[in-house]
mmJSON file of the N, C-alpha and C atoms, coordinates in Angstrom:
{"data_MODEL":{"atom_site":{
"group_PDB":["ATOM","ATOM","ATOM","ATOM","ATOM","ATOM","ATOM","ATOM","ATOM","ATOM","ATOM","ATOM","ATOM","ATOM","ATOM","ATOM","ATOM","ATOM","ATOM","ATOM","ATOM","ATOM","ATOM","ATOM","ATOM","ATOM","ATOM","ATOM","ATOM","ATOM","ATOM","ATOM","ATOM","ATOM","ATOM","ATOM","ATOM","ATOM","ATOM","ATOM","ATOM","ATOM","ATOM","ATOM","ATOM","ATOM","ATOM","ATOM","ATOM","ATOM","ATOM","ATOM","ATOM","ATOM","ATOM","ATOM","ATOM","ATOM","ATOM","ATOM","ATOM","ATOM","ATOM","ATOM","ATOM","ATOM","ATOM","ATOM","ATOM","ATOM","ATOM","ATOM","ATOM","ATOM","ATOM","ATOM","ATOM","ATOM","ATOM","ATOM","ATOM","ATOM","ATOM","ATOM","ATOM","ATOM","ATOM","ATOM","ATOM","ATOM","ATOM","ATOM","ATOM","ATOM","ATOM","ATOM","ATOM","ATOM","ATOM","ATOM","ATOM","ATOM","ATOM","ATOM","ATOM","ATOM","ATOM","ATOM","ATOM","ATOM","ATOM","ATOM","ATOM","ATOM","ATOM","ATOM","ATOM","ATOM","ATOM","ATOM","ATOM","ATOM","ATOM","ATOM","ATOM","ATOM","ATOM","ATOM","ATOM","ATOM","ATOM","ATOM","ATOM","ATOM","ATOM","ATOM","ATOM","ATOM","ATOM","ATOM","ATOM","ATOM","ATOM","ATOM","ATOM","ATOM","ATOM","ATOM","ATOM","ATOM","ATOM","ATOM","ATOM","ATOM","ATOM","ATOM","ATOM","ATOM","ATOM","ATOM","ATOM","ATOM","ATOM","ATOM","ATOM","ATOM","ATOM","ATOM","ATOM","ATOM","ATOM","ATOM","ATOM","ATOM"],
"id":[1,2,3,4,5,6,7,8,9,10,11,12,13,14,15,16,17,18,19,20,21,22,23,24,25,26,27,28,29,30,31,32,33,34,35,36,37,38,39,40,41,42,43,44,45,46,47,48,49,50,51,52,53,54,55,56,57,58,59,60,61,62,63,64,65,66,67,68,69,70,71,72,73,74,75,76,77,78,79,80,81,82,83,84,85,86,87,88,89,90,91,92,93,94,95,96,97,98,99,100,101,102,103,104,105,106,107,108,109,110,111,112,113,114,115,116,117,118,119,120,121,122,123,124,125,126,127,128,129,130,131,132,133,134,135,136,137,138,139,140,141,142,143,144,145,146,147,148,149,150,151,152,153,154,155,156,157,158,159,160,161,162,163,164,165,166,167,168,169,170,171,172,173,174],
"type_symbol":["N","C","C","N","C","C","N","C","C","N","C","C","N","C","C","N","C","C","N","C","C","N","C","C","N","C","C","N","C","C","N","C","C","N","C","C","N","C","C","N","C","C","N","C","C","N","C","C","N","C","C","N","C","C","N","C","C","N","C","C","N","C","C","N","C","C","N","C","C","N","C","C","N","C","C","N","C","C","N","C","C","N","C","C","N","C","C","N","C","C","N","C","C","N","C","C","N","C","C","N","C","C","N","C","C","N","C","C","N","C","C","N","C","C","N","C","C","N","C","C","N","C","C","N","C","C","N","C","C","N","C","C","N","C","C","N","C","C","N","C","C","N","C","C","N","C","C","N","C","C","N","C","C","N","C","C","N","C","C","N","C","C","N","C","C","N","C","C","N","C","C","N","C","C"],
"label_atom_id":["N","CA","C","N","CA","C","N","CA","C","N","CA","C","N","CA","C","N","CA","C","N","CA","C","N","CA","C","N","CA","C","N","CA","C","N","CA","C","N","CA","C","N","CA","C","N","CA","C","N","CA","C","N","CA","C","N","CA","C","N","CA","C","N","CA","C","N","CA","C","N","CA","C","N","CA","C","N","CA","C","N","CA","C","N","CA","C","N","CA","C","N","CA","C","N","CA","C","N","CA","C","N","CA","C","N","CA","C","N","CA","C","N","CA","C","N","CA","C","N","CA","C","N","CA","C","N","CA","C","N","CA","C","N","CA","C","N","CA","C","N","CA","C","N","CA","C","N","CA","C","N","CA","C","N","CA","C","N","CA","C","N","CA","C","N","CA","C","N","CA","C","N","CA","C","N","CA","C","N","CA","C","N","CA","C","N","CA","C","N","CA","C","N","CA","C","N","CA","C","N","CA","C"],
"label_alt_id":[null,null,null,null,null,null,null,null,null,null,null,null,null,null,null,null,null,null,null,null,null,null,null,null,null,null,null,null,null,null,null,null,null,null,null,null,null,null,null,null,null,null,null,null,null,null,null,null,null,null,null,null,null,null,null,null,null,null,null,null,null,null,null,null,null,null,null,null,null,null,null,null,null,null,null,null,null,null,null,null,null,null,null,null,null,null,null,null,null,null,null,null,null,null,null,null,null,null,null,null,null,null,null,null,null,null,null,null,null,null,null,null,null,null,null,null,null,null,null,null,null,null,null,null,null,null,null,null,null,null,null,null,null,null,null,null,null,null,null,null,null,null,null,null,null,null,null,null,null,null,null,null,null,null,null,null,null,null,null,null,null,null,null,null,null,null,null,null,null,null,null,null,null,null],
"label_comp_id":["MET","MET","MET","LYS","LYS","LYS","VAL","VAL","VAL","ARG","ARG","ARG","LYS","LYS","LYS","THR","THR","THR","TRP","TRP","TRP","LYS","LYS","LYS","SER","SER","SER","LEU","LEU","LEU","VAL","VAL","VAL","ARG","ARG","ARG","ARG","ARG","ARG","PRO","PRO","PRO","ALA","ALA","ALA","VAL","VAL","VAL","ARG","ARG","ARG","LYS","LYS","LYS","ARG","ARG","ARG","ALA","ALA","ALA","ALA","ALA","ALA","ALA","ALA","ALA","ILE","ILE","ILE","LYS","LYS","LYS","ARG","ARG","ARG","ALA","ALA","ALA","ARG","ARG","ARG","ARG","ARG","ARG","PRO","PRO","PRO","VAL","VAL","VAL","ARG","ARG","ARG","PRO","PRO","PRO","LEU","LEU","LEU","THR","THR","THR","ILE","ILE","ILE","THR","THR","THR","ALA","ALA","ALA","GLY","GLY","GLY","PRO","PRO","PRO","PRO","PRO","PRO","GLU","GLU","GLU","GLU","GLU","GLU","SER","SER","SER","GLU","GLU","GLU","PHE","PHE","PHE","ASP","ASP","ASP","SER","SER","SER","ASN","ASN","ASN","PRO","PRO","PRO","TRP","TRP","TRP","LEU","LEU","LEU","GLY","GLY","GLY","ILE","ILE","ILE","ARG","ARG","ARG","TRP","TRP","TRP","LYS","LYS","LYS","GLY","GLY","GLY","GLU","GLU","GLU"],
"label_asym_id":["A","A","A","A","A","A","A","A","A","A","A","A","A","A","A","A","A","A","A","A","A","A","A","A","A","A","A","A","A","A","A","A","A","A","A","A","A","A","A","A","A","A","A","A","A","A","A","A","A","A","A","A","A","A","A","A","A","A","A","A","A","A","A","A","A","A","A","A","A","A","A","A","A","A","A","A","A","A","A","A","A","A","A","A","A","A","A","A","A","A","A","A","A","A","A","A","A","A","A","A","A","A","A","A","A","A","A","A","A","A","A","A","A","A","A","A","A","A","A","A","A","A","A","A","A","A","A","A","A","A","A","A","A","A","A","A","A","A","A","A","A","A","A","A","A","A","A","A","A","A","A","A","A","A","A","A","A","A","A","A","A","A","A","A","A","A","A","A","A","A","A","A","A","A"],
"label_entity_id":["1","1","1","1","1","1","1","1","1","1","1","1","1","1","1","1","1","1","1","1","1","1","1","1","1","1","1","1","1","1","1","1","1","1","1","1","1","1","1","1","1","1","1","1","1","1","1","1","1","1","1","1","1","1","1","1","1","1","1","1","1","1","1","1","1","1","1","1","1","1","1","1","1","1","1","1","1","1","1","1","1","1","1","1","1","1","1","1","1","1","1","1","1","1","1","1","1","1","1","1","1","1","1","1","1","1","1","1","1","1","1","1","1","1","1","1","1","1","1","1","1","1","1","1","1","1","1","1","1","1","1","1","1","1","1","1","1","1","1","1","1","1","1","1","1","1","1","1","1","1","1","1","1","1","1","1","1","1","1","1","1","1","1","1","1","1","1","1","1","1","1","1","1","1"],
"label_seq_id":[1,1,1,2,2,2,3,3,3,4,4,4,5,5,5,6,6,6,7,7,7,8,8,8,9,9,9,10,10,10,11,11,11,12,12,12,13,13,13,14,14,14,15,15,15,16,16,16,17,17,17,18,18,18,19,19,19,20,20,20,21,21,21,22,22,22,23,23,23,24,24,24,25,25,25,26,26,26,27,27,27,28,28,28,29,29,29,30,30,30,31,31,31,32,32,32,33,33,33,34,34,34,35,35,35,36,36,36,37,37,37,38,38,38,39,39,39,40,40,40,41,41,41,42,42,42,43,43,43,44,44,44,45,45,45,46,46,46,47,47,47,48,48,48,49,49,49,50,50,50,51,51,51,52,52,52,53,53,53,54,54,54,55,55,55,56,56,56,57,57,57,58,58,58],
"pdbx_PDB_ins_code":[null,null,null,null,null,null,null,null,null,null,null,null,null,null,null,null,null,null,null,null,null,null,null,null,null,null,null,null,null,null,null,null,null,null,null,null,null,null,null,null,null,null,null,null,null,null,null,null,null,null,null,null,null,null,null,null,null,null,null,null,null,null,null,null,null,null,null,null,null,null,null,null,null,null,null,null,null,null,null,null,null,null,null,null,null,null,null,null,null,null,null,null,null,null,null,null,null,null,null,null,null,null,null,null,null,null,null,null,null,null,null,null,null,null,null,null,null,null,null,null,null,null,null,null,null,null,null,null,null,null,null,null,null,null,null,null,null,null,null,null,null,null,null,null,null,null,null,null,null,null,null,null,null,null,null,null,null,null,null,null,null,null,null,null,null,null,null,null,null,null,null,null,null,null],
"Cartn_x":[7.085,5.672,5.497,4.504,4.272,3.555,3.889,3.21,1.849,0.811,-0.533,-0.728,-1.308,-1.549,-2.722,-2.668,-3.791,-4.92,-6.103,-7.256,-6.972,-6.34,-6.088,-5.278,-4.202,-3.354,-4.07,-4.946,-5.689,-6.674,-7.334,-8.375,-7.782,-6.487,-5.876,-5.816,-5.833,-5.802,-7.157,-7.218,-8.5,-9.461,-8.943,-9.836,-10.503,-9.696,-10.238,-11.217,-10.882,-11.759,-13.103,-13.062,-14.296,-15.162,-14.516,-15.261,-15.848,-15.062,-15.543,-16.738,-16.677,-17.795,-19.043,-18.838,-19.983,-20.61,-19.758,-20.274,-21.047,-20.496,-21.161,-22.529,-22.585,-23.845,-24.869,-24.38,-25.288,-25.84,-25.022,-25.451,-26.333,-26.346,-27.163,-28.644,-29.444,-30.859,-31.565,-32.428,-33.15,-34.395,-34.465,-35.599,-36.388,-37.688,-38.462,-37.975,-37.987,-37.442,-38.321,-39.528,-40.425,-39.896,-39.079,-38.536,-37.342,-37.486,-36.391,-35.783,-36.545,-36.04,-35.094,-34.317,-33.428,-32.036,-31.093,-29.708,-29.584,-28.559,-28.34,-28.015,-28.268,-28.088,-26.637,-25.689,-24.289,-23.805,-24.559,-24.101,-23.893,-24.663,-24.517,-23.149,-22.648,-21.366,-20.211,-20.388,-19.32,-19.087,-20.179,-20.038,-20.006,-20.037,-20.066,-18.656,-18.373,-17.006,-16.623,-17.616,-17.303,-16.678,-17.017,-16.441,-14.959,-14.6,-13.2,-12.624,-13.44,-12.941,-13.794,-13.143,-13.891,-14.065,-15.245,-15.446,-15.286,-15.82,-15.779,-14.338,-13.477,-12.112,-11.297,-11.693,-10.89,-10.958],
"Cartn_y":[-10.396,-10.03,-8.52,-8.061,-6.619,-6.168,-4.978,-4.422,-3.902,-4.321,-3.871,-2.415,-1.685,-0.274,-0.126,0.911,1.178,1.816,1.789,2.416,3.875,4.554,5.99,6.274,5.522,5.792,5.417,4.405,4.03,5.124,5.685,6.678,7.935,8.171,9.38,9.316,8.098,7.997,8.36,9.239,9.765,8.695,7.676,6.639,5.878,5.558,4.82,5.694,6.985,7.897,8.005,8.046,8.133,6.899,5.736,4.497,4.454,4.904,4.915,5.853,6.997,7.942,7.33,6.574,5.93,4.88,4.129,3.129,3.819,4.92,5.656,6.127,6.635,7.146,6.012,4.846,3.722,3.199,3.28,2.719,3.666,4.941,5.901,5.62,5.501,5.224,6.387,6.067,7.109,7.491,8.757,9.246,10.245,10.337,11.376,12.766,13.695,15.021,15.836,15.35,16.137,16.21,15.228,15.246,16.191,17.289,18.253,18.284,17.9,17.945,16.763,16.865,15.772,15.965,15.129,15.243,14.817,15.303,14.876,13.39,12.793,11.349,10.921,11.841,11.44,11.191,11.653,11.491,10.016,9.147,7.712,7.224,7.785,7.346,7.866,9.054,9.602,8.737,8.209,7.489,5.98,5.527,4.093,3.519,2.719,2.208,1.18,0.547,-0.494,0.087,1.325,1.905,2.212,2.617,2.849,4.102,4.9,6.119,7.29,8.369,9.582,10.361,10.294,10.89,12.401,13.026,14.495,14.996,14.171,14.629,14.763,14.081,14.103,15.443],
"Cartn_z":[-6.085,-5.943,-5.922,-6.658,-6.694,-5.432,-5.006,-3.835,-4.273,-3.55,-3.929,-3.551,-4.467,-4.198,-3.245,-2.454,-1.548,-2.338,-1.756,-2.406,-2.695,-1.718,-1.87,-3.125,-3.332,-4.493,-5.783,-5.711,-6.914,-7.3,-6.286,-6.546,-7.175,-6.95,-7.507,-9.032,-9.6,-11.055,-11.609,-12.62,-13.099,-13.588,-14.277,-14.803,-13.66,-12.639,-11.496,-10.74,-10.621,-9.901,-10.611,-11.956,-12.735,-12.516,-12.526,-12.338,-10.929,-9.959,-8.576,-8.433,-9.129,-9.076,-9.706,-10.784,-11.442,-10.524,-9.825,-8.888,-7.772,-7.294,-6.22,-6.673,-7.92,-8.441,-8.57,-9.035,-9.251,-7.924,-6.87,-5.586,-4.797,-5.19,-4.445,-4.695,-3.644,-3.85,-4.55,-5.486,-6.224,-5.424,-5.084,-4.301,-5.137,-4.943,-5.633,-5.22,-6.166,-5.908,-4.969,-4.685,-3.832,-2.398,-2.002,-0.643,-0.607,0.132,0.198,1.598,2.616,3.98,4.224,5.31,5.669,5.099,5.533,5.07,3.608,2.907,1.509,1.446,0.294,0.143,0.381,0.108,0.174,1.596,2.587,3.96,4.287,3.637,3.878,3.4,2.313,1.767,2.612,3.196,4.032,5.254,5.833,7.092,6.886,5.629,5.369,5.474,6.523,6.689,5.627,4.997,4.015,2.753,2.426,1.214,1.412,2.621,2.926,2.307,1.644,1.008,1.47,1.861,2.184,0.88,0.299,-1.033,-1.001,0.056,0.106,0.253,0.82,1.059,-0.207,-1.256,-2.477,-3.164],
"occupancy":[1.0,1.0,1.0,1.0,1.0,1.0,1.0,1.0,1.0,1.0,1.0,1.0,1.0,1.0,1.0,1.0,1.0,1.0,1.0,1.0,1.0,1.0,1.0,1.0,1.0,1.0,1.0,1.0,1.0,1.0,1.0,1.0,1.0,1.0,1.0,1.0,1.0,1.0,1.0,1.0,1.0,1.0,1.0,1.0,1.0,1.0,1.0,1.0,1.0,1.0,1.0,1.0,1.0,1.0,1.0,1.0,1.0,1.0,1.0,1.0,1.0,1.0,1.0,1.0,1.0,1.0,1.0,1.0,1.0,1.0,1.0,1.0,1.0,1.0,1.0,1.0,1.0,1.0,1.0,1.0,1.0,1.0,1.0,1.0,1.0,1.0,1.0,1.0,1.0,1.0,1.0,1.0,1.0,1.0,1.0,1.0,1.0,1.0,1.0,1.0,1.0,1.0,1.0,1.0,1.0,1.0,1.0,1.0,1.0,1.0,1.0,1.0,1.0,1.0,1.0,1.0,1.0,1.0,1.0,1.0,1.0,1.0,1.0,1.0,1.0,1.0,1.0,1.0,1.0,1.0,1.0,1.0,1.0,1.0,1.0,1.0,1.0,1.0,1.0,1.0,1.0,1.0,1.0,1.0,1.0,1.0,1.0,1.0,1.0,1.0,1.0,1.0,1.0,1.0,1.0,1.0,1.0,1.0,1.0,1.0,1.0,1.0,1.0,1.0,1.0,1.0,1.0,1.0,1.0,1.0,1.0,1.0,1.0,1.0],
"B_iso_or_equiv":[0.0,0.0,0.0,0.0,0.0,0.0,0.0,0.0,0.0,0.0,0.0,0.0,0.0,0.0,0.0,0.0,0.0,0.0,0.0,0.0,0.0,0.0,0.0,0.0,0.0,0.0,0.0,0.0,0.0,0.0,0.0,0.0,0.0,0.0,0.0,0.0,0.0,0.0,0.0,0.0,0.0,0.0,0.0,0.0,0.0,0.0,0.0,0.0,0.0,0.0,0.0,0.0,0.0,0.0,0.0,0.0,0.0,0.0,0.0,0.0,0.0,0.0,0.0,0.0,0.0,0.0,0.0,0.0,0.0,0.0,0.0,0.0,0.0,0.0,0.0,0.0,0.0,0.0,0.0,0.0,0.0,0.0,0.0,0.0,0.0,0.0,0.0,0.0,0.0,0.0,0.0,0.0,0.0,0.0,0.0,0.0,0.0,0.0,0.0,0.0,0.0,0.0,0.0,0.0,0.0,0.0,0.0,0.0,0.0,0.0,0.0,0.0,0.0,0.0,0.0,0.0,0.0,0.0,0.0,0.0,0.0,0.0,0.0,0.0,0.0,0.0,0.0,0.0,0.0,0.0,0.0,0.0,0.0,0.0,0.0,0.0,0.0,0.0,0.0,0.0,0.0,0.0,0.0,0.0,0.0,0.0,0.0,0.0,0.0,0.0,0.0,0.0,0.0,0.0,0.0,0.0,0.0,0.0,0.0,0.0,0.0,0.0,0.0,0.0,0.0,0.0,0.0,0.0,0.0,0.0,0.0,0.0,0.0,0.0],
"pdbx_formal_charge":[null,null,null,null,null,null,null,null,null,null,null,null,null,null,null,null,null,null,null,null,null,null,null,null,null,null,null,null,null,null,null,null,null,null,null,null,null,null,null,null,null,null,null,null,null,null,null,null,null,null,null,null,null,null,null,null,null,null,null,null,null,null,null,null,null,null,null,null,null,null,null,null,null,null,null,null,null,null,null,null,null,null,null,null,null,null,null,null,null,null,null,null,null,null,null,null,null,null,null,null,null,null,null,null,null,null,null,null,null,null,null,null,null,null,null,null,null,null,null,null,null,null,null,null,null,null,null,null,null,null,null,null,null,null,null,null,null,null,null,null,null,null,null,null,null,null,null,null,null,null,null,null,null,null,null,null,null,null,null,null,null,null,null,null,null,null,null,null,null,null,null,null,null,null],
"auth_seq_id":[1,1,1,2,2,2,3,3,3,4,4,4,5,5,5,6,6,6,7,7,7,8,8,8,9,9,9,10,10,10,11,11,11,12,12,12,13,13,13,14,14,14,15,15,15,16,16,16,17,17,17,18,18,18,19,19,19,20,20,20,21,21,21,22,22,22,23,23,23,24,24,24,25,25,25,26,26,26,27,27,27,28,28,28,29,29,29,30,30,30,31,31,31,32,32,32,33,33,33,34,34,34,35,35,35,36,36,36,37,37,37,38,38,38,39,39,39,40,40,40,41,41,41,42,42,42,43,43,43,44,44,44,45,45,45,46,46,46,47,47,47,48,48,48,49,49,49,50,50,50,51,51,51,52,52,52,53,53,53,54,54,54,55,55,55,56,56,56,57,57,57,58,58,58],
"auth_comp_id":["MET","MET","MET","LYS","LYS","LYS","VAL","VAL","VAL","ARG","ARG","ARG","LYS","LYS","LYS","THR","THR","THR","TRP","TRP","TRP","LYS","LYS","LYS","SER","SER","SER","LEU","LEU","LEU","VAL","VAL","VAL","ARG","ARG","ARG","ARG","ARG","ARG","PRO","PRO","PRO","ALA","ALA","ALA","VAL","VAL","VAL","ARG","ARG","ARG","LYS","LYS","LYS","ARG","ARG","ARG","ALA","ALA","ALA","ALA","ALA","ALA","ALA","ALA","ALA","ILE","ILE","ILE","LYS","LYS","LYS","ARG","ARG","ARG","ALA","ALA","ALA","ARG","ARG","ARG","ARG","ARG","ARG","PRO","PRO","PRO","VAL","VAL","VAL","ARG","ARG","ARG","PRO","PRO","PRO","LEU","LEU","LEU","THR","THR","THR","ILE","ILE","ILE","THR","THR","THR","ALA","ALA","ALA","GLY","GLY","GLY","PRO","PRO","PRO","PRO","PRO","PRO","GLU","GLU","GLU","GLU","GLU","GLU","SER","SER","SER","GLU","GLU","GLU","PHE","PHE","PHE","ASP","ASP","ASP","SER","SER","SER","ASN","ASN","ASN","PRO","PRO","PRO","TRP","TRP","TRP","LEU","LEU","LEU","GLY","GLY","GLY","ILE","ILE","ILE","ARG","ARG","ARG","TRP","TRP","TRP","LYS","LYS","LYS","GLY","GLY","GLY","GLU","GLU","GLU"],
"auth_asym_id":["A","A","A","A","A","A","A","A","A","A","A","A","A","A","A","A","A","A","A","A","A","A","A","A","A","A","A","A","A","A","A","A","A","A","A","A","A","A","A","A","A","A","A","A","A","A","A","A","A","A","A","A","A","A","A","A","A","A","A","A","A","A","A","A","A","A","A","A","A","A","A","A","A","A","A","A","A","A","A","A","A","A","A","A","A","A","A","A","A","A","A","A","A","A","A","A","A","A","A","A","A","A","A","A","A","A","A","A","A","A","A","A","A","A","A","A","A","A","A","A","A","A","A","A","A","A","A","A","A","A","A","A","A","A","A","A","A","A","A","A","A","A","A","A","A","A","A","A","A","A","A","A","A","A","A","A","A","A","A","A","A","A","A","A","A","A","A","A","A","A","A","A","A","A"],
"auth_atom_id":["N","CA","C","N","CA","C","N","CA","C","N","CA","C","N","CA","C","N","CA","C","N","CA","C","N","CA","C","N","CA","C","N","CA","C","N","CA","C","N","CA","C","N","CA","C","N","CA","C","N","CA","C","N","CA","C","N","CA","C","N","CA","C","N","CA","C","N","CA","C","N","CA","C","N","CA","C","N","CA","C","N","CA","C","N","CA","C","N","CA","C","N","CA","C","N","CA","C","N","CA","C","N","CA","C","N","CA","C","N","CA","C","N","CA","C","N","CA","C","N","CA","C","N","CA","C","N","CA","C","N","CA","C","N","CA","C","N","CA","C","N","CA","C","N","CA","C","N","CA","C","N","CA","C","N","CA","C","N","CA","C","N","CA","C","N","CA","C","N","CA","C","N","CA","C","N","CA","C","N","CA","C","N","CA","C","N","CA","C","N","CA","C","N","CA","C","N","CA","C","N","CA","C"],
"pdbx_PDB_model_num":[1,1,1,1,1,1,1,1,1,1,1,1,1,1,1,1,1,1,1,1,1,1,1,1,1,1,1,1,1,1,1,1,1,1,1,1,1,1,1,1,1,1,1,1,1,1,1,1,1,1,1,1,1,1,1,1,1,1,1,1,1,1,1,1,1,1,1,1,1,1,1,1,1,1,1,1,1,1,1,1,1,1,1,1,1,1,1,1,1,1,1,1,1,1,1,1,1,1,1,1,1,1,1,1,1,1,1,1,1,1,1,1,1,1,1,1,1,1,1,1,1,1,1,1,1,1,1,1,1,1,1,1,1,1,1,1,1,1,1,1,1,1,1,1,1,1,1,1,1,1,1,1,1,1,1,1,1,1,1,1,1,1,1,1,1,1,1,1,1,1,1,1,1,1]
}}}
């Protein structure tokens, strides 16, 4: 049986990283540009435990 790779090692591959970035972009809620106050949209992804990846750390 092959050892399953961890998410971290998968994300290091450029193709997987690109796909992950595309998924992240698709899941980000689209907000009107008039709203400038408040935290950036990505803060939700940093603290989201379900994603299991710290995007900013890469």
